[in-house]
C-alpha positions in Angstrom: 12.4 16.9 22.2 12.9 13.5 20.6 10.5 12.3 18.0 11.2 8.6 18.8 7.9 7.0 19.9 9.8 4.9 22.5 11.3 8.0 24.1 8.7 10.7 23.9 7.5 12.6 26.9 5.0 15.4 26.7 3.1 17.5 29.2 -0.6 16.7 29.0 -2.9 19.4 27.6 -6.4 19.5 29.0 -9.2 19.3 26.4 -12.9 19.5 27.2 -14.8 16.3 26.6 -17.6 16.6 23.9 -20.1 15.5 26.6 -18.9 18.3 28.8 -17.6 15.9 31.5 -15.3 17.9 33.9 -13.3 14.7 34.7 -12.4 13.7 31.1 -8.9 14.1 29.6 -8.0 13.4 26.0 -5.4 10.6 25.8 -5.4 9.9 22.0 -1.9 11.4 21.6 -0.2 9.3 24.3 -2.1 6.2 23.3 -1.1 6.5 19.6 2.1 4.5 20.0 3.7 2.2 22.5 6.3 3.9 24.7 4.8 7.4 24.7 4.5 9.2 28.0 2.7 12.3 29.1 2.7 14.2 32.4 -0.7 15.0 33.8 -1.1 17.8 36.3 -4.6 19.2 36.6 -7.3 20.2 39.0 -10.7 18.6 38.8 -14.0 19.1 40.8 -14.5 16.5 43.5 -17.2 14.1 42.5 -20.0 13.1 44.9 -19.8 10.2 47.2 -16.5 10.9 49.0 -17.8 10.8 52.6 -21.1 12.5 53.6 -22.5 15.8 54.7 -21.0 15.3 58.2 -17.5 14.7 57.0 -15.9 14.2 53.6 -14.6 15.9 50.4 -17.2 18.5 49.4 -18.5 17.9 45.9 -17.0 20.5 43.5 -14.0 21.3 45.7 -10.6 21.1 44.1 -8.9 17.7 43.6 -5.5 17.7 42.0 -4.3 14.7 40.0 -0.5 14.7 39.2 1.4 11.9 37.6 2.3 10.2 34.3 0.4 8.4 31.6 2.5 5.7 29.9 1.4 3.9 26.7 1.7 0.1 26.7 0.7 -2.5 24.1 -2.8 -3.0 25.4 -3.6 0.2 27.3 -2.3 3.1 29.4 -0.8 3.0 32.9 -1.6 6.1 35.1 0.8 6.5 38.0 -0.3 9.5 40.0 -1.1 11.2 43.3 -4.7 12.3 44.0 -5.0 15.2 46.5 -8.0 16.8 48.0 -9.3 18.2 51.3 -11.9 16.7 53.7 -14.0 19.0 55.8 -16.6 18.4 58.5 -16.8 18.0 62.2 -15.2 15.8 64.9 -17.7 12.9 65.8 -17.0 13.4 69.5 -16.7 17.1 70.2 -18.2 18.6 66.9 -15.1 20.7 66.3 -14.7 21.9 62.7 -12.1 19.8 60.8 -10.2 20.4 57.6 -7.7 17.6 56.7 -5.6 17.1 53.5 -6.0 13.8 51.8 -3.4 12.3 49.4 -3.7 8.9 47.7 -1.1 7.2 45.4 -2.7 5.4 42.6 -1.6 3.0 39.8 -4.4 2.4 37.3 -4.6 0.4 34.1 -6.7 1.8 31.3 -7.1 -0.9 28.6 -7.7 0.1 25.0 -10.3 -2.6 24.6 -12.3 -4.7 27.1 -10.6 -8.0 27.8 -12.1 -10.9 25.9 -11.9 -14.5 26.9 -9.6 -16.7 24.9 -8.8 -20.4 24.7 -5.1 -19.7 24.2 -2.7 -18.9 27.0 0.1 -17.4 24.8 2.9 -15.2 25.8 1.0 -12.0 24.7 -1.8 -12.8 27.1 0.6 -13.3 30.0 2.1 -9.8 29.3 -1.4 -8.3 29.5 -2.0 -10.1 32.8 1.3 -8.7 34.2 0.4 -5.2 33.2 -3.0 -5.4 35.0 -1.4 -7.0 38.1 1.0 -4.0 38.4 -2.0 -1.7 38.4 -4.2 -1.4 41.5 -7.4 -0.6 39.6 -8.7 -1.0 36.0 -10.8 1.8 34.4 -12.1 1.8 30.8 -11.2 4.3 28.2 -13.9 6.1 26.3 -14.6 6.7 22.6 -12.2 4.1 21.1 -9.5 4.9 23.6 -9.4 8.6 22.9 -10.6 9.8 26.3 -10.1 8.9 29.9 -12.8 9.9 32.5 -11.2 10.2 35.9 -14.4 10.6 38.0 -14.5 7.0 39.3 -10.7 6.9 39.8 -10.8 10.1 41.9 -13.7 8.9 44.0 -12.2 5.4 44.6 -8.8 6.9 45.5 -10.1 9.3 48.2 -13.0 7.3 49.5 -10.9 4.9 51.5 -9.1 7.8 53.2 -12.2 9.2 54.7 -12.7 7.8 58.2 -16.2 6.6 59.3 -15.6 8.2 62.7 -13.6 11.4 62.2 -11.8 12.7 65.2 -9.9 16.0 65.9 -7.3 13.9 67.8 -7.2 10.2 68.8 -7.9 10.8 72.5 -10.7 13.4 72.0 -12.7 13.6 75.2 -15.9 14.7 73.6 -18.6 16.8 75.1 -20.1 16.6 78.6 -23.4 14.7 78.2 -25.1 17.0 80.7 -24.4 20.5 79.4 -22.3 20.0 76.2 -19.1 21.6 77.5 -16.0 20.6 75.4 -14.0 18.4 77.8 -10.8 18.9 75.7 -10.9 22.6 76.6 -12.1 22.1 80.2 -10.6 18.8 81.4 -11.5 19.5 85.0 -15.2 20.0 84.3 -17.5 17.8 86.3 -20.8 17.6 88.1 -21.6 16.7 91.7 -23.5 13.4 91.8 -27.0 13.7 93.0 -29.8 11.3 93.4 -32.0 11.1 90.3 -35.4 12.5 91.3 -37.1 10.1 88.9 -36.1 7.2 91.2 -37.2 8.9 94.5 -40.8 7.7 94.2 -39.7 4.1 93.6 -37.2 4.3 96.5 -40.0 5.4 98.8 -42.3 2.6 97.6 -39.5 0.1 98.3 -39.0 1.4 101.8 -42.7 1.1 102.5 -42.8 -2.4 101.2 -39.8 -3.4 103.3 -41.5 -1.9 106.4 -44.7 -3.8 105.7 -42.9 -7.0 105.1 -41.0 -6.6 108.4 -44.2 -5.9 110.3 -45.8 -9.1 108.8 -42.8 -11.1 109.9 -43.1 -9.7 113.4 -46.8 -10.5 113.6 -46.3 -14.1 112.3 -43.5 -14.6 114.8 -45.7 -13.4 117.7 -48.5 -15.7 116.7 -46.2 -18.7 116.6 -44.8 -17.8 120.0 -48.3 -17.6 121.5 -49.3 -21.0 120.1 -46.3 -22.6 121.7 
């Protein structure tokens, strides 16, 4: 393996963060010199907030992050895939669902928070280009020695979780009368019958119509007699 800082690729070794964060990885080695690169391939517990209890990535389930950390002048670029599994139920027929989710991320992790400057020099333009190439920006911790991937994992998978999960796009759902799955029983139907709740009103309407007709007949007879 070459010792040249501009051509050094190492496989990332997971180290436990001093605060016991399960999403933290030590990046001090790759960030020690411009041009260093490390391959990251690790499994993390899914953080909360990716979907809900009805459908989403269950907190604590396995999420794999695989990609490369590359050291630049002002920070690190992480180019990786984030993979997890969403579980829950179809919003129409309540069938159990288990769907793989994979997101492609490009994130910029600056060594220091950006500070406003009155000068628009070439170096600042380079920083802007680095950040534009990244989809998201996440801070490093403890003077750039650690990267905590909790927010990155949550952001990457959150947008892949549908608000209305379906077992298939044309799911027919459940029969509103008896709950039969219409996907499994497409010929299921009920004979239409009069709603008994409206029978009393229908009878009242008929009575009023009869009385109105009788009144018209009486008024008509009276007018005929006067003529």
